[in-house]
SEVEX-786161 format. One record per atom (N, C-alpha, C): residue in one letter; x, y, z. Coordinates in steps of 0.2 Angstrom, whole numbers, plus 5000, padded with zeros to 4 digits. Atoms other than C-alpha are relative to their C-alpha. Example, Ala and Ser with C-alpha at 12.3 -4.5 7.8 and 13.67 -1.06 7.14 Angstrom:
<rs>
A500449945000A506249785039A500450065000S499649944999S506849955036S499650055003
</rs>
This chain:
<rs>
M499449975001M546553825570M500649965004R499550034997R547553735583R500249934997Y499850075003Y547353565575Y500450014993L499649995006L548053645558L500850015003T499349994998T549553715569T500449935002I499750074997I549853535577I500249964994K499850035006K549753465560K500650014996K499449975003K551053585553K500649985004M499350024995M552253545568M500149924998Y499850065001Y552153365564Y500349994994K499750005006K552453385546K500850035000N499349974999N554053495551N500449955004K499650054996K554653365563K500249944995L499950065005L554453225549L500650024996F499749975005F555353335537F500750015003I499449994997I556853375549I500449945001L499850065000L557053195553L500249964994F499850025007F557053145535F500650034998F499449965002F558353275531F500649985003F499550034996F559453225545F500349934998L499850065002L559453045540L500350004993V499850005006V559753085522V500850025000L499349975000L561353195526L500449945004L499750054996L561853055539L500349954995T499950065004T561752915527T500450014994N499749985006N562353005512N500950015001G499449994998G563953045521G500449935002Y499850064998Y564052865528Y500249964994S499950055005S563852775512S500550024995Q499649985005Q565052865502Q500849985001R499450034998R566552795512R500149934998E499850075001E567452645506E500149965006T499950034994T567352525520T500049924998T500150075001T567552335523T499349985001K500750014999K565852255522K499949965006N500350044994N565152195539N499449954998L500650045001L563952045539L499849994993P500150005008P564152015520P499449944998K500550055002K562951865520K499350015004F500649994996F561651945532F499349994997E500650005004E560251965519E499949944996H500150065005H560551795511H499749955004R500450054996R559751695526R499350004999F500850005000F557951645526F499750055004M500349974995M557551725542M500550035005H499649984994H558351835556H499650035004F500449974995F557851905572F500350055004G499749954996G558152045585G499550045004F500449974995F557352165596F499950084998L500149935001L556752355596L499850035006I500249954995I556552495608I499750064996G500249955004G555552645602G499650065005L500449954997L554752805607L499350024996N500649995003N552952845603N499750075001S500549944999S551752995601S499349984998A500750035001A549952935603A499650064999D500549965002D548453035596D499449984998F500650035004F546753035590F499850044993V500349965005V545953085574V499250005001L500649994997L544353155579L499550034995K500549975004K542653185569K499550025004R500649984996R541253285577R499450004996F500750005003F539353285574F500050084997P500149935002P538853445564P499550035006L500349964995L538153585576L499250004997D500850005001D536153575577D499850075001E500149934999E535553755574E499450015004I500649994996I533853715582I500249995008N499850014993N534753645598N500850015000P499249995001P536553725597P500349975006D499550044995D537953635606D500350055004T499649964994T538553705622T500749995000L499350015000L540253625618L500350054995Y499749955004Y541353765612Y500649974997V499450035002V543053675610V500049925001L499950074999L543453485607L500649994996E499450025004E545153435602E500449955004P499550044997P546353295605P500750025001K499349984998K548053305613K500449955000S499650055000S549453195610S500549995007A499550004995A550753125623A500549954998K499350045002K552453035623K499949935004G500050074997G552652845627G500549974997F499450045003F553852705623F499749924998N500250065003N553752535614N500649955002L499550054999L554752375618L499749944995G500250065005G554652225604G500549964998I499650055003I555352085595I500050014992V499950005008V555952085576V500149934998S499950065004S555751935565S499950034992E500149985007E556051965546E500249944995M499950055005M555851835532M500250034993H499749975007H556951875516H499649974994L500350025006L556051865500L500450014994G499549985005G557551905489G500450065003E499649954998E558752045488E499650075002Y500449944998Y557452185489Y499450005004F500650024996F555952115498F500149965006A500050044995A555552055514A499450015004I500549994996I554152025526I500250005007R499749984994R554352095543R499450005006F500550014995F553352045559F500350035006T499849974995T553652155574T499550015006P500549994995P552552115589P500350045006N499749954995N552752255603N499550025005L500449974995L552152315619L500150085000A499949935000A551752505619A499650025006F500349964995F551352615634F499950064997A500149935003A550452765627A499450035004S500549954996S549352915633S499850054995R500349955003R548253035625R499450035004S500649974996S546853155630S499550034995L500449965004L545353245624L499850065005E500249934997E545053435629E499450024998Y500649975001Y543353495631Y500050075004T500249934997T542753675634T499250014999F500849985000F540853705638F499950075001E500349934997E539953865638E499549995005T500550014996T538953875653T499850075003F500249934998F538054015662F500450045005D499649974996D539454035674D500750014996G499349995003G540754045660G500249944997P499750065002P541853925651P500149955005K499850054995K542053755660K500449954996K499550045004K543553645654K500149935004Y499850074998Y543853455656Y500549974996S499450035004S545353355651S499949935002K500250084998K544953165650K500649974996V499450045002V546653075649V499849934999I500250075001I546552905642I500749964998E499450045000E548052785645E499949934998S500050075004S548352625635S500649975001T499550055000T549352475637T499949954994L500150045006L549452405619L500549944998I499650065003I550052235612I499850014993N500249995007N550252275594N500349944996F499750055004F550552145580F499950024993P499949975006P551152235564P500349944995L499750045006L551452135548L500150054994N499849955006N552352245535N500549974995F499650025006F553152225518F500550054999K499449955001K554852295516K500450004994Y499549995006Y555752365501Y500650035001K499349984998K557552385502K500350024994S499649975004S558752485493S500749964999V499350045000V560452415486V500450025006R499649984994R561652405500R500650024997V499349975002V563152525499V500449995006N499550014995N564552475509N499649975006N500350034995N563852445526N499450045002F500649974999F562252545524F499549984995G500650025004G560552515517G499450055002A500649974999A558852605516A499449964998Y500650035002Y557052545515Y499450045001I500649984998I555252585515I499649945002I500450054997I553952495524I499350015000F500749995000F552052475523F499749935002G500350054999G550752365529G499450015006A500549994996A549452335543A500149975007A499950024993A549252295562A499449995004Y500650024995Y548052225575Y500350025006S499849984994S548152315591S499549985006L500550034995L547352245608L500350055006D499949944995D547252385622D499849965007L500050044993L547552285639L499650045005A500249954995A546952445648A499350034998S500649995003S545352455638S499450025006N500549994995N543952545649N499349994998A500750015004A542452485638A499549975005G500550024996G541652405653G499950045005A500049964993A541752545665A499250035000E500749974999E540152615672E500050075000N500049935000N539652795669N499450035003F500749984997F538252835681F500150055005S499949954995S539152965691S499750064997T500249945002T538353135691T500550055001N499549965000N540053215694N500349994993Q499850005007Q540653255677Q500849994999N499450015001N542453245682N500249925001D500050085000D542153055685D499849964995V500250035007V541453015669V500649984995V499450025004V542652925658V499850004992V500150025007V542852915639V500249934998K499950075000K542652735635K500249984993L499850025006L543652655621L500049924999K500050075001K543452485613K500849975001R499350034998R544852355616R500349994993D499750025006D545252305598D500050064995D499949955005D545952415584D500449974994Y499750025006Y546552385566Y500350074996L499649945002L547852505558L500349994993G499650005005G548652545542G500750035002Q499349974998Q550552585542Q500550024995L499649985005L551852675532L500650035004G499449984998G553652715535G500649994996F499450025003F555452715531F500549995005G499450014995G557152675539G500649994997T499350015003T558952645537T500349955005D499750064996D560052495542D500850024999F499250004999F561952505548F500249945002Y499750064999Y562852345546Y500750015005L499449994996L564052345561L500349935000E499650065000E565352205565E499649935002Y500350074998Y564152085575Y499350014999F500849995000F562352155572F499950064996K500249955005K561352265561K499650055005F500349954996F560752425569F499650054995G500549965005G559252515562G499650065003I500449954998I558252675563I499450004996E500650005005E556452675558E499550055003I500649954999I555052805557I499449974997K500750025003K553252745555K499450035003M500649984998M551552815556M499549955000S500550045000S550052715560S499350045001Y500649975000Y548252765557Y499449955001G500550054999G546752675564G499450004995I500550015004I545352615554I499350005002R500650004997R544052585566R499850055005D500249954994D542952695577D500149975007L499950034993L543652665594L499550025006L500449974994L542352765604L499449955002D500650034997D541052675615D499550065000H500549954999H539552785611H499549985005D500450034994D538752765628D499550075002N500549944999N537752945626N500250045006T499949954994T538753045640T500250064997T499949935001T539153225640T500650014995F499450005004F540853185632F500049964994S500050045005S540453045620S499550034995S500649985005S538853125612S500250044994P499849955005P539753265602P500449964995I499650035004I540853135594I499849954995D500350045005D540453055577D500549944999K499550055000K542052955576K500750025003L499449994997L543652935585L500549944998S499550065002S545152835578S500750025002S499349994998S546952815583S500550024995K499449985004K548552885576K500650005004M499350014996M550352845582M500650014996F499449995003F552052915577F500549965004L499650054997L553352785581L500850014998L499350005002L555252805581L500449945004S499750074997S556152635583S500750004999F499350025001F557952585586F500049925001T499950075000T558252405581T500749975000F499450044999F559552275585F499949934998E500250065004E559552125573E500649964999G499450045000G560751985572G499949934997
</rs>
């Protein structure tokens, strides 16, 4: 039930952001203004940088409960947390409406898994926080709208390779203290991406706002048969990213 509530909240946030951008860009594009950077899109390539806010999470699939040996795990759910990204923008123009966009970035992210076990002494809760330092290499295709005055919009889709510098895959899990046992994640991940954004052509550079969702394809969990990994069939990544780009 809580998962459905969180999913509904995400959808509401995305709808509010999209509605705000539509209102903002509609008013902005209707004003007749002098075109800034009129030959910006006619170059072969351009570069810039981005700063962003992220919300990292997991998509979790549990093993079905065994009726002969009932699972003592009462609740298992992922919990998202906020982080930030810093990166470089490089874009190769393929005409008026298409471009290939490469935006390698460094992301500081955190997420957790919340466990509640049924014991003879009552419910026992554990929170396993997993912090990641990710180097992401996204390669996206960009489809742009017609530029109106100093405004443009676009949709973006593609894939990314992600390398977790803080991966704990090599950690030892021999402790008998459950608080010291870690949930181990693999270092490498592959993701599909989809998003949209807006561009504002200013006097000296182009400012952009981009919203993008990334969904991991790979099972990240290192299945080392601990109390915390055994109930999980598959654990994949999910990230919401709001980026502000500065391109010149």
